[in-house]
N, C-alpha and C positions, 0 to 999 in steps of 0.2 A: 721248738721245744719249750721256750718260755711261755708261749700261749697255751700249750697243753698243760703246763704246770699251773698257770693262772686259772684255767677252766676247772681244774681239779679243786683248787681252793674255793672257787665259787660254788661248785657242786656240793662240797662238804658243808659250806655255810648254809646253803639253801635247805639241805636236808636236816641240819642240826639246829637251826634257829628258826622257830616258827614265825612266819610272816616277813622274814627278811628277804629282800630281793637285791642282792649285791650286783653291781654293774662293773664291767671291765673298762678301765681307762688305760689305753696303750701308751707307752713311752719307749722311745728307742735310745738306749744308752750309747755312750761313746764306743764301747767295745763292739757294738753291732754296726755302727756307722763306719768306723775305721777297721777294716779287716785285713790291713797290711802290716801296720806297726806292731811291734811286740807290746804286750800289755803293760810293761813297765813304764812306757811313755805316758800312760794315763793313770799312773799310780797303782799299777797292778790290777788284779781282778776287782778289787774293791772300788777303785776309781773308774774302771772301764764298765762295770756292770751294776754296781751297787749305788755309788754316790749320786748319780743323776736322779734316779727314781726315788731315792731316799729324800733328796732335797725337795722333790715335788710334794712328798708327804708332809715335810716340815713346813712347807708353804701353804698347807691346807688345801692343796689341789686334789689330793686323794686321801682316803682314810687309812689305808694300809697298803703295804707293798710286799711282793713275793720275791724271794731270792733262792737260787740254789745255794745251800749252806756252804758248799765247798768254795764258792766265790766270795764269801764274806770274810774280811780280815779278822783274824783272831787275836791280834796283838794291840787292839785299840777298842775303846768304847766311845759311842756317840751319845753325848748328853741329850736327854729327852726322848730317847728311842729305846724300845724294848722288843724282844722277840715274843710275840703273843701266842704263837703256835708253831709246833713242828708237826709236819705231816708224817704218816707212817712211812718208814724207810723202804725205798725201792732197792733192788739188787745193787750191791756195792762194787761189783767186779769191773775191771777194765777188760775190753775185748779187742780182738784183731779183726779188721775189715780188709779184704783183699780185692784188688782190681780184677775185673773180668779177664780170664785167660790164665790166671795163676792158680796153682793147686795148693791148698792149705797144708796137706801132709808133706809135700815137697818143700814148701817154704819153711816149715818147722824143722824138718830133718836137716836142711841146709843151714839152719839158724839165720835165714834171710840174708845169706852172704851176697853182697853186691846189690842188694835192693835198697830202696829209699823208703823210710818209714816216717810218716808225717804226724807231728803232734806239736801243740803249743805249750804243753805243761812241762815245766822243768822237772817235776817229780817223775812223770812218765818217761821223759827223755833219759833221766839218770838210770832208771830201772832197765830201760830198753838197751842202753849201752852195756849193761851187764849181761842181759839175756841174749843180745844179738850183736856181739862185738865187731862183726864184719859187715854189718849193715850201716847205712848212712842215715842218721837221724836228722830230719829237716824241719824247719819252722813251718807250721801249717795252720792257717787261721780260718775261721768261719763257723757259722752255726752247723749243727750236725748234718742237716740235709744239704747245705751248701758244700760241706767237705765231701760228702758222698758224690755229689755231682761233679766236683772238680777231680776227684779220684777216677771216676768212670770215664771222663772225657779227656783225661791226660792234661789237665790245665796246670800251668806253672803257677807257683805261689810268688806273688810280687813281694818284695821287701822294701823297707822304708828308704833304703839308699838308692832305689831305682833298679836294683838287680833282681834276678829271679832264681828260684830253686825249684827242683822237681823235674818232671812230674813225679808224684808219689806212687809207689807200688802198693803200699800198705798204709793203713791208718790204725791208730790205737785210740779208742773212744770209750766213754762211759757206757756200760751196758744199759743203765737206766735211761740215758738220753736217747739211745736208739729205740728202746722199747716205747718211750713216750711219744715218739713221732711215727710209730708204727713201722719201723724198719728193722725189727729184730731178725728178719730174714737175711740181713747182710752180715750177721755175726758168724765169722768163720771159726773163731777159737775164743774161749773164755779163759782168761788168766785167773788163777786162784789168788787169794790174798797172800799166799806164800810166795807166789811168783812176783806179783806187783801189789804191794800194800796200798790200799785205797787212800785217796786224799781225805783229810779231816772233813767230816760232814758229807762225804760222797753218798748220793742217793737220797738225801734228805732235803725237802723243801721247807724253808723257814718263812714265816709271815711276820713282818715287823709292823708296829704301830707306834703312835705317840704315847709316851709313858703315862701321861695324865689323861688320856682319852679312855675313861673307864668303861664307857658303853662299848667301844670297839674291843677293848680287852676282854670284856665279859663274853662277847660273841666268839672271839678267837679261842677263848679257854675251852669252849665246847667242842672244838675240832683238834685240840692239842693232843698229840700222841705221847703218852708218858714214856714208852720204851724208846722212842726216838729222842725225847728230851734228855733222858738219862745218858744215853750213848753220846749225844751231841755235847753235853756239858763236860763229860770226861775228855773227849777228843779235843774240844776247843780250849780246855784248860792247858793241854800240852802246848798249843800254839801260844797261849798267853804267857806261860812261864818261859818258853824258849825265845819269846819276842820274835817269832818267825815272821818273815816278810814274803812278798809275792815272788821273789827270786830264790827262795829257799826250797830245796827238794826235801820237804817234810811230809811224812805220811802218818796216819793214825787211824786205828779201827777198833771200836769197842763192841763187845757182844755180851748180851745178857744171857746168863745161865741160871735160871731160877732167881734166888736172892743174891747171886754173885755176879759181878761185872768183870769181864776180862778185857784188858786193853793192851794193844801192841802198838808201838810207835817207832819211827825211824827218822834219822837225819842222814842225808847223803851228800857227797861232793857232786858238783855239776856233771863231772865226767863219769860218775858211777863207780869210780875206782875205790872209794872208801864209803863204808856204811856203818853207822852206829845204831843199834836197835835194842829195845828193851821191852819186855812184857811182864805183866803181873796181874793179879786179881785182887778184888776188894769188894766190900759190901755195896750192893746196888744203890743203897740210899745215901752214899757218899761219893758220887761220881767225880766231883772236883778234887777231892782228896786223892783219889786214885790217879787222876790225870796229873796232879802236881807231883806225886811220887814218881811216876814214870818219867816226867820231864826232868826232874832233878837228877834222876839216874843218868839220863842221856847227857845232861850238862856235865855231870861228874866224869863222864867218859869221853869228853871232848867235843860234844855237839856244838857248843858255843863257838868254838874256833871254826868249825865247818860253816856255820851260818854266817859268821863275819866275813869269810872268804867270798861269799856269794853276794854281799851287799854292793849296791851300785851307788856311787856318790852323785 
């Protein structure tokens, strides 16, 4: 999936900047090397998928780096780094993938009772515990294609303590991820944002560069999608104000409606038993103001306490 995203960045640059011939430099981050441990071991998604390739950029080994925006920490800033471009947003929904031999209608009618649902995201796990209270939500790691292979072959998921869980009967993945790797055929059910509110930045690819690299910034500005940028800034302001971390079940989704921007965000307990959510609209030219307003409302209703309960010392 990461390669498909990177190739799209390269394609856009080649078609938007005359005479430019960008090259792909592959790096394998810790999150791809270690597909057993929970991501918290590596400092969350930021440490597992962002930190290593960002360090390569700051060491002048590469000029810019691509991330799935949902993997980028929203409660910190990295000196000397700036997001130079947001790509047009792909579909934001989470989807259900079913192992061969199971029927989707039967699974949904039974609310997946007695089945094992694999995910690594604490946000998805919290929502799934609400939607499917009689299912078992299990830790499940790997790239999208790897997870599909493990699901189809009944492979157990190894855990850091040497034990195993599984095999999974169902997976919940990002729709955009499956579509990027050409496996939309495996989508059995699409959850609406009302069922499972997306992660902040879900479906958006962000391209970072060095803040003072004006030549690269000028190139990236030509592929920057303003609709994605507006939505991303509103959603990520929520993370910033909440001081959300990698173990916090936080969701946020902004949608442009003409000159108005609508934002809904939520904070949940890890077991899905408690959810605090708020939504409101504001002018599209002030996305961070809207994000701050939504986040402050969440804090006023107890979101800070929920987030503190999920922190790991």
